[in-house]
Structure formats: structure tokens, C-alpha cells
C-alpha positions in Angstrom: 0.0 0.0 0.0 1.6 3.3 -1.1 1.5 6.6 0.8 -0.9 8.1 -1.8 -3.6 5.5 -1.3 -4.0 5.8 2.5 -7.5 7.0 3.5 -7.9 10.4 4.8 -10.9 12.0 6.6 -12.5 15.3 5.6 -13.9 17.2 8.6 -15.8 20.5 8.9 -14.9 22.5 12.0 -18.1 23.2 14.0 -16.8 26.6 15.1 -15.5 28.3 12.0 -16.7 25.9 9.2 -13.1 25.4 8.0 -12.4 22.1 6.1 -9.7 19.9 7.6 -8.1 16.9 5.9 -6.9 14.5 8.7 -4.7 11.4 8.5 -6.2 9.0 11.0 -3.1 6.9 11.2 -0.9 9.8 12.2 -3.6 11.8 13.9 -2.4 14.9 12.2 -4.0 17.6 10.0 -2.7 17.3 6.4 -4.6 20.2 4.8 -6.6 23.2 6.0 -9.0 25.2 3.9 -10.2 28.5 5.2 -14.0 28.9 5.7 -15.9 30.9 3.1 -16.1 34.6 3.9 -19.3 35.9 5.4 -21.2 38.4 3.3 -20.7 41.9 4.3 -23.9 44.1 4.4 -23.6 46.7 1.8 -27.1 48.2 2.4 -26.9 50.3 5.6 -30.7 50.6 5.8 -31.0 46.8 5.9 -28.3 46.6 8.6 -30.1 49.1 10.8 -33.4 47.3 10.4 -31.8 44.0 11.4 -30.2 45.6 14.5 -33.6 47.1 15.6 -35.2 43.7 15.2 -32.4 42.1 17.3 -33.1 44.5 20.1 -36.7 43.4 20.2 -35.7 39.7 20.2 -33.3 40.4 23.1 -36.0 42.1 25.1 -38.4 39.3 24.5 -35.8 36.7 25.6 -35.1 38.8 28.7 -38.7 39.0 29.7 -39.1 35.2 29.1 -36.1 34.5 31.3 -37.4 36.8 34.0 -40.8 35.0 34.1 -39.0 31.7 34.3 -37.0 33.0 37.3 -40.1 34.2 39.1 -41.7 30.8 38.7 -38.5 28.9 39.6 -39.1 29.2 43.3 -42.6 27.8 43.1 -41.4 25.0 40.9 -38.6 24.0 43.2 -41.0 24.2 46.2 -43.5 21.9 44.5 -40.7 19.4 43.5 -39.4 19.5 47.1 -42.8 18.8 48.6 -43.5 16.0 46.1 -40.1 14.3 46.8 -40.6 14.8 50.6 -44.0 13.1 50.4 -42.5 10.3 48.4 -39.6 9.9 50.9 -42.1 9.7 53.8 -44.1 7.0 52.1 -41.1 4.7 51.5 -39.9 2.5 54.3 -36.5 3.3 55.9 -34.0 0.5 55.0 -30.7 0.4 56.8 -27.8 -0.3 54.5 -25.9 -3.5 55.1 -22.5 -3.0 56.6 -19.5 -5.3 56.3 -19.5 -5.9 60.1 -23.2 -7.1 59.9 -22.2 -9.9 57.6 -19.8 -11.6 60.1 
């Protein structure tokens, strides 16, 4: 088997979308392709509109997380009471110790 016919693995980086060619036998990167360039906004009006929409999405997400935090105490209290009731209903079983087996 010659060096040219060894299998290589093509992998896309999850962070930057770069293409990597990896040799599995050596565990080394053989080739690296830069990711495609992101389009730059040429229309200033479209960029401003997108930023205004982003502010609304941030505000909605913030309000949603605030409501979740307000309800978090009630949810934890309910879970605690349910688990406490379940623990009271179960019988207490003492664990077997090594000294008890002698």
C-alpha cells in the first residue's frame, strides 16, 4: 500500500466551518481550507433594520427568562414537597454494613 492510497478523513470545523483533511493513522491535519467569507452588508438601511429587530428579540428573551426565574421558586418548592411526600411513604431501609455480615 503506497502513501498516496492511504485513506484520509474530511472534517468540517463546527466553530469556524473550515475544512480539515486529517490522516487517521498519524492523527495529524494534512490540509486546512479557510472557511468561506461571510457576506458583508452593503445596504446600511437593511443593517439598521436588522439591529432594531435584534433589540426586540433580546428584550423578549429577557422577559421570558425573568418570568421563568419568578416561577422557579414555586417549581422548586413543588418538587421538594413531592419528593418529601415520596420519601415519607417509602420505608427506611438500613444499609448492610460489612460488620453485619460476620
